[in-house]
C-alpha positions in Angstrom: 55.6 -98.6 -76.5 57.6 -95.6 -77.4 60.2 -97.2 -79.9 58.3 -96.3 -83.6 57.8 -92.6 -82.3 61.0 -91.9 -80.7 62.8 -90.1 -82.3 59.7 -87.8 -83.1 58.9 -87.2 -79.5 62.2 -87.0 -78.2 62.7 -83.9 -81.3 59.2 -82.5 -79.6 60.4 -82.8 -75.9 63.9 -80.8 -76.7 62.8 -78.3 -79.5 60.9 -75.8 -77.9 61.2 -73.5 -81.1 58.8 -76.2 -82.8 57.2 -77.8 -79.8 54.5 -76.4 -77.7 52.0 -77.4 -75.0 48.8 -76.4 -77.6 46.0 -74.2 -76.0 43.6 -76.4 -78.1 41.0 -78.1 -75.6 41.6 -81.9 -75.5 39.0 -83.2 -73.0 39.8 -86.4 -70.2 37.0 -88.1 -68.7 36.6 -90.4 -66.3 33.6 -93.0 -65.7 34.2 -93.0 -61.7 35.9 -91.2 -59.2 36.3 -93.7 -56.5 37.4 -97.1 -57.2 39.0 -100.0 -55.4 41.7 -102.9 -55.8 40.5 -104.7 -59.1 38.2 -102.2 -60.7 38.3 -101.3 -64.1 38.1 -97.6 -64.6 37.8 -96.1 -68.2 39.4 -92.8 -69.2 37.8 -91.7 -72.4 39.9 -88.4 -74.4 38.1 -86.3 -76.8 40.1 -84.2 -79.4 38.4 -81.4 -81.2 38.4 -81.1 -85.0 40.7 -78.5 -85.4 43.4 -80.4 -83.9 46.3 -80.3 -86.6 48.5 -82.6 -87.9 48.7 -86.4 -87.3 48.0 -88.1 -84.2 51.1 -90.2 -83.7 50.6 -90.6 -80.3 48.1 -90.7 -77.4 49.6 -91.3 -73.6 47.8 -91.5 -70.1 49.9 -90.6 -67.1 49.0 -91.5 -63.7 50.9 -90.0 -60.8 50.3 -91.5 -57.4 51.1 -90.4 -53.5 55.1 -90.2 -53.3 55.9 -89.2 -57.2 55.5 -92.5 -58.5 54.1 -92.1 -61.9 53.3 -94.5 -64.7 52.7 -94.2 -68.5 50.1 -95.7 -70.8 49.2 -95.8 -74.6 45.6 -95.1 -75.1 43.7 -96.9 -77.6 42.2 -94.9 -80.5 38.1 -95.6 -80.7 37.8 -92.9 -83.8 39.4 -90.2 -85.6 39.1 -87.9 -81.9 38.6 -90.2 -78.9 40.6 -92.8 -77.5 40.2 -94.7 -74.4 42.4 -96.5 -71.7 41.2 -99.3 -69.0 42.7 -98.5 -66.1 43.2 -102.0 -63.9 43.6 -100.7 -60.0 46.1 -103.0 -59.2 49.4 -103.5 -56.8 50.2 -101.0 -54.5 47.7 -98.6 -56.1 45.8 -96.4 -52.9 45.2 -92.6 -52.5 44.5 -90.1 -54.5 45.6 -90.2 -58.4 45.7 -87.2 -61.0 45.3 -88.3 -64.4 46.7 -86.5 -67.7 46.5 -87.6 -71.2 49.8 -85.9 -73.6 48.9 -85.9 -77.5 51.7 -86.0 -79.7 51.0 -84.8 -83.7 53.3 -84.4 -86.6 52.9 -83.1 -90.3 52.4 -85.3 -93.2 56.2 -85.3 -93.9 57.0 -86.6 -90.9 58.3 -82.9 -88.6 57.1 -82.4 -85.0 54.1 -80.3 -84.5 52.5 -79.9 -82.1 52.1 -81.9 -78.0 48.5 -81.1 -76.8 48.1 -82.1 -73.0 44.5 -82.4 -71.5 42.9 -81.0 -68.2 43.6 -83.2 -65.1 41.3 -86.1 -63.8 41.2 -86.8 -60.2 40.6 -90.6 -59.6 40.3 -91.7 -55.4 41.2 -95.6 -54.5 40.6 -96.5 -51.6 41.5 -100.4 -51.3 39.1 -103.4 -49.8 40.0 -102.0 -46.5 38.3 -105.9 -44.8 41.2 -107.4 -45.9 44.0 -105.1 -44.0 45.5 -107.6 -41.5 49.1 -105.1 -40.5 49.4 -101.8 -40.4 53.1 -99.9 -40.2 53.6 -96.3 -39.1 56.9 -94.9 -41.1 59.7 -95.0 -40.2 60.5 -96.9 -37.6 57.5 -97.5 -35.7 58.5 -93.4 -33.9 57.4 -90.0 -34.3 60.2 -87.4 -33.8 58.8 -83.2 -34.1 59.6 -80.0 -33.1 57.1 -77.7 -31.3 55.6 -75.5 -34.0 56.1 -78.6 -36.5 53.5 -79.8 -38.5 54.2 -83.5 -39.9 52.0 -85.9 -41.7 52.1 -89.7 -40.6 53.1 -92.0 -43.1 51.3 -95.0 -42.3 51.0 -98.2 -44.7 49.1 -101.5 -44.5 49.9 -104.9 -45.6 46.4 -106.5 -47.2 46.1 -110.2 -47.9 47.4 -110.3 -51.3 50.8 -109.6 -50.1 50.8 -106.1 -51.4 51.8 -103.3 -49.0 49.3 -99.4 -49.6 49.4 -96.3 -48.6 46.5 -95.5 -45.7 46.9 -92.3 -44.1 43.8 -90.7 -45.0 40.8 -91.1 -42.9 38.4 -91.3 -46.1 40.0 -95.1 -45.8 38.7 -95.5 -42.1 42.3 -94.9 -40.8 42.3 -93.1 -37.3 44.3 -91.8 -34.7 44.7 -91.3 -30.9 47.3 -89.5 -28.6 47.8 -91.3 -25.5 50.0 -90.6 -22.5 51.3 -86.7 -22.6 48.1 -85.5 -23.7 48.6 -82.4 -24.6 52.4 -82.5 -26.1 50.6 -82.2 -29.8 47.2 -82.8 -31.5 46.6 -84.7 -34.6 43.9 -84.5 -37.1 41.5 -87.4 -38.4 44.0 -87.6 -42.0 47.2 -88.3 -39.7 48.6 -84.5 -39.3 50.4 -84.2 -36.1 51.0 -80.5 -35.0 53.8 -80.1 -32.2 52.5 -78.0 -29.4 55.0 -78.5 -26.7 57.8 -80.7 -25.4 57.5 -84.0 -24.1 56.9 -88.0 -25.0 53.3 -89.7 -25.5 52.3 -92.2 -27.9 50.5 -92.3 -31.1 48.3 -94.9 -31.8 46.8 -95.8 -35.1 43.5 -98.1 -35.9 41.7 -99.6 -39.1 39.4 -102.2 -38.3 41.4 -105.0 -36.3 44.6 -103.4 -37.2 46.6 -101.1 -35.3 50.1 -99.9 -35.2 51.6 -97.7 -32.0 54.7 -95.1 -32.4 56.5 -93.3 -29.8 56.0 -89.7 -30.3 58.9 -87.3 -29.1 58.6 -83.1 -29.2 61.6 -81.1 -28.9 61.5 -77.7 -27.7 61.6 -75.9 -31.6 63.7 -72.5 -32.0 61.9 -69.8 -30.8 62.5 -66.7 -33.4 62.1 -62.6 -32.0 
C-alpha cells in the first residue's frame, strides 16, 4: 500500500528538520460512536484549504485494546475530503481510538508536512447473544496482594469462531465474589481491589455463559 510513497514517508519520519506534525486543523468525523460485529462505520476526513503542498498519502490508524493497531489508506473524494469505510470484523471489540495522518510534499517531491487529525472514539460491542464460552485470563486464577487493584481480563468465544475481549460492563459482563466475601471488592468493569489476605472465588457471567476463577489475596508489603 505504501510502496509508492515509501521513500517520501521515510524521509518524513526521520528528517525532523524538514518534517513536523503540523498544527493545521484537519478533522476526522465518524457517522456512529457505537458499533457491533459486521457493521460498516464511515470515517470522513476534512482538510482546510490552507493545507500547503501536494497530498501524497492519507491514512487512518485504529488503536484497539492491548496495543493492537492497524493502518488503512483513505479514499479521496475531493481535494479536501477523504473517507474510509471500516468493517467491524475479526476479534475487534472494546473502545477503539482512531486517528488520521496526512503526508504532503512540494511539487518537486521533497517532503513538507505530516498532518495529524483529532482523535475519534468508537465503542465496539460484539453480538453478545452469539457468546457461548467465557475464559478468565490467565489460567482461570487471580492472585493479588492487599492494597493492589487489577483489571480482570475476560475473553469470550463466539459462534463465528472468534475470541474477543469482553471485560467491560457495558457488554453485559457481570462480576461477583463468592466464598470469602471480605477479601476484595470488584466493580462493574472487573477491576478488583484486594482488601485482606485470604482465598475466595470470582464468578463472571454474561448471558448464559459463565466462568469461575480462584481468587487468592496475599498480604502486601506495608510501608511506614
